ZABA-552943 format. One record per residue (C-alpha): x, z, y; residue number from 1. Coordinates in nm, 3 decimals. Layout:
# residues N
SEMAR,c1,c3,c2,selum
SEMAR,X,Z,Y,NUM
...
***
This chain:
# residues 303
SEMAR,c1,c3,c2,selum
SEMAR,-1.094,-0.623,-1.414,1
SEMAR,-1.341,-0.906,-1.357,2
SEMAR,-1.204,-1.203,-1.158,3
SEMAR,-1.465,-1.145,-0.891,4
SEMAR,-1.345,-0.784,-0.828,5
SEMAR,-0.977,-0.898,-0.811,6
SEMAR,-1.076,-1.177,-0.565,7
SEMAR,-1.271,-0.926,-0.359,8
SEMAR,-0.978,-0.687,-0.332,9
SEMAR,-0.727,-0.966,-0.252,10
SEMAR,-0.950,-1.124,0.010,11
SEMAR,-1.015,-0.786,0.182,12
SEMAR,-0.649,-0.699,0.182,13
SEMAR,-0.543,-1.041,0.314,14
SEMAR,-0.815,-1.032,0.591,15
SEMAR,-0.682,-0.705,0.734,16
SEMAR,-0.330,-0.838,0.740,17
SEMAR,-0.433,-1.180,0.886,18
SEMAR,-0.643,-1.018,1.150,19
SEMAR,-0.335,-0.813,1.263,20
SEMAR,-0.125,-1.136,1.281,21
SEMAR,-0.397,-1.322,1.471,22
SEMAR,-0.430,-1.040,1.722,23
SEMAR,-0.046,-1.055,1.777,24
SEMAR,-0.074,-1.434,1.813,25
SEMAR,-0.337,-1.410,2.083,26
SEMAR,-0.134,-1.153,2.274,27
SEMAR,0.178,-1.375,2.253,28
SEMAR,-0.026,-1.675,2.375,29
SEMAR,-0.175,-1.494,2.661,30
SEMAR,0.164,-1.400,2.797,31
SEMAR,0.297,-1.752,2.713,32
SEMAR,0.581,-1.611,2.499,33
SEMAR,0.605,-1.906,2.272,34
SEMAR,0.644,-2.140,2.572,35
SEMAR,0.917,-1.922,2.721,36
SEMAR,1.109,-1.923,2.397,37
SEMAR,1.049,-2.298,2.316,38
SEMAR,1.331,-2.551,2.319,39
SEMAR,1.416,-2.510,1.955,40
SEMAR,1.534,-2.147,2.016,41
SEMAR,1.455,-2.039,1.661,42
SEMAR,1.682,-1.738,1.676,43
SEMAR,1.481,-1.595,1.963,44
SEMAR,1.152,-1.668,1.785,45
SEMAR,1.273,-1.495,1.469,46
SEMAR,1.381,-1.191,1.665,47
SEMAR,1.046,-1.178,1.836,48
SEMAR,0.848,-1.217,1.521,49
SEMAR,1.056,-0.944,1.358,50
SEMAR,0.991,-0.708,1.639,51
SEMAR,0.608,-0.766,1.642,52
SEMAR,0.596,-0.764,1.256,53
SEMAR,0.763,-0.427,1.235,54
SEMAR,0.571,-0.279,1.525,55
SEMAR,0.230,-0.338,1.351,56
SEMAR,0.364,-0.187,1.022,57
SEMAR,0.517,0.117,1.179,58
SEMAR,0.203,0.193,1.371,59
SEMAR,0.006,0.176,1.045,60
SEMAR,0.256,0.411,0.882,61
SEMAR,0.241,0.666,1.162,62
SEMAR,-0.140,0.668,1.137,63
SEMAR,-0.145,0.654,0.754,64
SEMAR,-0.224,1.019,0.690,65
SEMAR,-0.498,1.032,0.958,66
SEMAR,-0.648,0.711,0.840,67
SEMAR,-0.651,0.825,0.473,68
SEMAR,-0.837,1.140,0.567,69
SEMAR,-1.097,0.942,0.763,70
SEMAR,-1.144,0.650,0.523,71
SEMAR,-1.140,0.849,0.205,72
SEMAR,-1.315,1.161,0.340,73
SEMAR,-1.024,1.383,0.236,74
SEMAR,-1.073,1.758,0.287,75
SEMAR,-0.747,1.929,0.338,76
SEMAR,-0.716,2.269,0.153,77
SEMAR,-0.584,2.565,0.334,78
SEMAR,-0.279,2.688,0.147,79
SEMAR,-0.409,3.040,0.195,80
SEMAR,-0.748,2.970,0.051,81
SEMAR,-0.920,3.229,-0.170,82
SEMAR,-1.101,2.961,-0.368,83
SEMAR,-0.943,2.973,-0.717,84
SEMAR,-0.976,2.597,-0.780,85
SEMAR,-0.839,2.502,-0.444,86
SEMAR,-0.548,2.751,-0.474,87
SEMAR,-0.467,2.626,-0.815,88
SEMAR,-0.448,2.265,-0.686,89
SEMAR,-0.231,2.365,-0.390,90
SEMAR,0.004,2.570,-0.613,91
SEMAR,0.037,2.292,-0.858,92
SEMAR,0.125,2.031,-0.590,93
SEMAR,0.365,2.262,-0.414,94
SEMAR,0.551,2.351,-0.741,95
SEMAR,0.582,1.981,-0.827,96
SEMAR,0.698,1.903,-0.467,97
SEMAR,0.973,2.170,-0.515,98
SEMAR,1.069,2.022,-0.845,99
SEMAR,1.107,1.694,-0.657,100
SEMAR,1.336,1.848,-0.406,101
SEMAR,1.102,1.843,-0.114,102
SEMAR,1.176,2.114,0.144,103
SEMAR,0.851,2.072,0.346,104
SEMAR,0.541,2.101,0.132,105
SEMAR,0.284,1.820,0.157,106
SEMAR,-0.071,1.879,0.271,107
SEMAR,-0.298,1.896,-0.026,108
SEMAR,-0.654,1.772,-0.030,109
SEMAR,-0.942,1.629,-0.241,110
SEMAR,-1.214,1.374,-0.188,111
SEMAR,-1.556,1.334,-0.337,112
SEMAR,-1.553,1.038,-0.571,113
SEMAR,-1.638,0.981,-0.936,114
SEMAR,-1.325,0.772,-0.972,115
SEMAR,-1.043,0.933,-1.174,116
SEMAR,-0.752,0.891,-0.934,117
SEMAR,-0.516,1.049,-0.672,118
SEMAR,-0.297,0.918,-0.400,119
SEMAR,-0.006,1.011,-0.171,120
SEMAR,0.048,0.895,0.190,121
SEMAR,0.213,0.999,0.514,122
SEMAR,0.474,0.872,0.761,123
SEMAR,0.762,1.076,0.615,124
SEMAR,0.869,1.321,0.334,125
SEMAR,0.793,1.616,0.576,126
SEMAR,0.457,1.477,0.694,127
SEMAR,0.287,1.374,0.373,128
SEMAR,-0.044,1.421,0.204,129
SEMAR,-0.134,1.444,-0.167,130
SEMAR,-0.513,1.403,-0.249,131
SEMAR,-0.694,1.419,-0.577,132
SEMAR,-1.043,1.282,-0.639,133
SEMAR,-1.326,1.524,-0.758,134
SEMAR,-1.360,1.283,-1.058,135
SEMAR,-0.998,1.349,-1.153,136
SEMAR,-1.030,1.731,-1.117,137
SEMAR,-1.346,1.731,-1.317,138
SEMAR,-1.233,1.506,-1.604,139
SEMAR,-0.874,1.604,-1.665,140
SEMAR,-0.711,1.909,-1.805,141
SEMAR,-0.438,2.096,-1.619,142
SEMAR,-0.152,1.923,-1.803,143
SEMAR,-0.296,1.576,-1.729,144
SEMAR,-0.355,1.675,-1.364,145
SEMAR,0.009,1.787,-1.335,146
SEMAR,0.120,1.449,-1.461,147
SEMAR,-0.093,1.261,-1.208,148
SEMAR,0.018,1.488,-0.920,149
SEMAR,0.388,1.472,-1.036,150
SEMAR,0.363,1.094,-1.007,151
SEMAR,0.235,1.128,-0.640,152
SEMAR,0.501,1.374,-0.553,153
SEMAR,0.760,1.124,-0.682,154
SEMAR,0.620,0.865,-0.440,155
SEMAR,0.691,1.107,-0.155,156
SEMAR,1.034,1.202,-0.286,157
SEMAR,1.128,0.832,-0.333,158
SEMAR,1.017,0.746,0.027,159
SEMAR,0.778,0.486,-0.099,160
SEMAR,0.545,0.494,0.197,161
SEMAR,0.835,0.410,0.439,162
SEMAR,0.979,0.154,0.203,163
SEMAR,0.652,-0.027,0.160,164
SEMAR,0.604,-0.032,0.540,165
SEMAR,0.943,-0.189,0.594,166
SEMAR,0.874,-0.456,0.331,167
SEMAR,0.530,-0.537,0.486,168
SEMAR,0.695,-0.556,0.831,169
SEMAR,0.961,-0.800,0.707,170
SEMAR,0.704,-1.004,0.525,171
SEMAR,0.484,-1.014,0.826,172
SEMAR,0.785,-1.129,1.050,173
SEMAR,0.863,-1.421,0.820,174
SEMAR,0.498,-1.519,0.789,175
SEMAR,0.467,-1.533,1.176,176
SEMAR,0.803,-1.720,1.203,177
SEMAR,0.745,-1.986,0.947,178
SEMAR,0.386,-2.039,1.055,179
SEMAR,0.507,-2.115,1.407,180
SEMAR,0.787,-2.347,1.284,181
SEMAR,0.543,-2.540,1.068,182
SEMAR,0.297,-2.565,1.350,183
SEMAR,0.573,-2.687,1.590,184
SEMAR,0.672,-2.953,1.347,185
SEMAR,0.318,-3.092,1.315,186
SEMAR,0.241,-3.084,1.693,187
SEMAR,0.580,-3.157,1.840,188
SEMAR,0.551,-2.824,2.014,189
SEMAR,0.923,-2.785,2.027,190
SEMAR,0.954,-3.074,2.272,191
SEMAR,0.905,-2.999,2.642,192
SEMAR,0.715,-3.317,2.702,193
SEMAR,0.447,-3.246,2.448,194
SEMAR,0.372,-2.875,2.506,195
SEMAR,0.073,-2.906,2.725,196
SEMAR,-0.141,-3.143,2.524,197
SEMAR,-0.105,-2.964,2.188,198
SEMAR,-0.178,-2.603,2.278,199
SEMAR,-0.511,-2.563,2.096,200
SEMAR,-0.396,-2.768,1.785,201
SEMAR,-0.078,-2.560,1.773,202
SEMAR,-0.269,-2.232,1.793,203
SEMAR,-0.515,-2.327,1.518,204
SEMAR,-0.235,-2.455,1.292,205
SEMAR,-0.048,-2.120,1.337,206
SEMAR,-0.353,-1.932,1.214,207
SEMAR,-0.391,-2.161,0.910,208
SEMAR,-0.030,-2.129,0.813,209
SEMAR,-0.031,-1.752,0.859,210
SEMAR,-0.322,-1.727,0.613,211
SEMAR,-0.128,-1.944,0.360,212
SEMAR,0.203,-1.775,0.398,213
SEMAR,0.027,-1.432,0.390,214
SEMAR,-0.093,-1.504,0.037,215
SEMAR,0.260,-1.582,-0.073,216
SEMAR,0.387,-1.275,0.100,217
SEMAR,0.128,-1.058,-0.078,218
SEMAR,0.275,-1.171,-0.411,219
SEMAR,0.612,-1.027,-0.306,220
SEMAR,0.455,-0.705,-0.172,221
SEMAR,0.259,-0.644,-0.487,222
SEMAR,0.553,-0.715,-0.711,223
SEMAR,0.753,-0.451,-0.537,224
SEMAR,0.459,-0.219,-0.555,225
SEMAR,0.435,-0.257,-0.929,226
SEMAR,0.809,-0.187,-0.968,227
SEMAR,0.764,0.119,-0.742,228
SEMAR,0.494,0.258,-0.980,229
SEMAR,0.738,0.256,-1.269,230
SEMAR,0.981,0.462,-1.067,231
SEMAR,0.711,0.709,-0.973,232
SEMAR,0.609,0.735,-1.339,233
SEMAR,0.975,0.823,-1.427,234
SEMAR,0.969,1.082,-1.139,235
SEMAR,0.638,1.227,-1.262,236
SEMAR,0.784,1.260,-1.611,237
SEMAR,1.082,1.446,-1.460,238
SEMAR,0.896,1.682,-1.242,239
SEMAR,0.586,1.750,-1.461,240
SEMAR,0.723,1.681,-1.811,241
SEMAR,0.722,1.350,-1.995,242
SEMAR,0.441,1.460,-2.233,243
SEMAR,0.220,1.550,-1.936,244
SEMAR,0.295,1.219,-1.767,245
SEMAR,0.206,1.014,-2.079,246
SEMAR,-0.104,1.226,-2.142,247
SEMAR,-0.218,1.164,-1.782,248
SEMAR,-0.173,0.783,-1.816,249
SEMAR,-0.353,0.774,-2.148,250
SEMAR,-0.639,0.969,-2.005,251
SEMAR,-0.665,0.729,-1.710,252
SEMAR,-0.662,0.433,-1.953,253
SEMAR,-0.958,0.591,-2.139,254
SEMAR,-1.153,0.663,-1.823,255
SEMAR,-1.094,0.314,-1.683,256
SEMAR,-1.225,0.167,-2.005,257
SEMAR,-1.543,0.375,-1.959,258
SEMAR,-1.580,0.237,-1.610,259
SEMAR,-1.526,0.570,-1.426,260
SEMAR,-1.300,0.410,-1.166,261
SEMAR,-1.564,0.182,-1.016,262
SEMAR,-1.572,0.375,-0.687,263
SEMAR,-1.208,0.301,-0.637,264
SEMAR,-1.286,-0.076,-0.583,265
SEMAR,-1.464,0.028,-0.265,266
SEMAR,-1.144,0.119,-0.089,267
SEMAR,-0.894,-0.178,-0.156,268
SEMAR,-0.664,-0.076,0.131,269
SEMAR,-0.574,0.234,-0.052,270
SEMAR,-0.531,0.102,-0.406,271
SEMAR,-0.157,0.065,-0.351,272
SEMAR,-0.134,0.438,-0.278,273
SEMAR,-0.315,0.558,-0.583,274
SEMAR,-0.182,0.633,-0.928,275
SEMAR,-0.359,0.355,-1.109,276
SEMAR,-0.550,0.029,-1.085,277
SEMAR,-0.683,-0.219,-1.330,278
SEMAR,-0.507,-0.544,-1.395,279
SEMAR,-0.556,-0.849,-1.616,280
SEMAR,-0.437,-1.213,-1.654,281
SEMAR,-0.348,-1.391,-1.332,282
SEMAR,-0.482,-1.104,-1.126,283
SEMAR,-0.154,-0.925,-1.207,284
SEMAR,0.012,-1.133,-0.935,285
SEMAR,-0.209,-0.954,-0.681,286
SEMAR,-0.221,-0.615,-0.851,287
SEMAR,-0.047,-0.313,-0.680,288
SEMAR,-0.008,-0.142,-1.022,289
SEMAR,0.135,-0.264,-1.364,290
SEMAR,-0.103,-0.236,-1.667,291
SEMAR,-0.140,0.124,-1.783,292
SEMAR,-0.044,0.021,-2.140,293
SEMAR,0.296,-0.109,-2.022,294
SEMAR,0.355,0.205,-1.817,295
SEMAR,0.273,0.418,-2.120,296
SEMAR,0.504,0.219,-2.344,297
SEMAR,0.799,0.252,-2.107,298
SEMAR,0.763,0.631,-2.099,299
SEMAR,0.730,0.652,-2.472,300
SEMAR,1.051,0.448,-2.510,301
SEMAR,1.221,0.681,-2.266,302
SEMAR,1.262,0.418,-1.994,303
***
């Protein structure tokens, strides 16, 4: 992926997260929460930041399935549909879900896009969604599709959506906490005598530090996301067959080299949910997925 594309994706992802943190900061300021904590009560500040950090992430998780349908234009397929293509897709996902030990079948859908990709989302194992792009359904054979969908069912079985939400919440909490500590240190905000004269400077410094610490936090989040993809590959190999999983990743590699995944760059917020993403060089630090060649090698080696 070109540097400009990586930068665009990172900036958009960071902006969404920073806007959430800024909104929380404004609410806290309006209710004079930092002033009420004050006095060097860092334990109280940490608890407050943890609560607010987790609240934002949990709300995002609860709305994830609805937001995915809206943002990606996902059309949910009726399990009783008479359309042969839709029925085949539903039956494939449900069989893989049963292989993964899921007792409640996920919703199954598709979205119109030339990109060759699929994603899983939802607030829990019992309220999940697996969606495939029209590009994937049109370009892959049945064995490759099973590999891709097995990978997505593994995300659900592993509880990856909940885990990633918890990690995002913890990172947000520490970003908010350390941003305020750093701002206090520079404005003497922690001292009762200096609170009144430094309110604006303190608020602006908090926003600056939140942006800086958010970038560091993203590196942690994306590292875990890449590790999670290896686990989902292993799950896909188990539920759909190792040969099918390897074939699927090799097909994705071929299609990416042809540039068939360009539409995927338009939805950076959902890249971490999809089966693949392109990475290269330093951009790997901010990539939600490891390189496809590394994923293929691990499966071929039986890892």
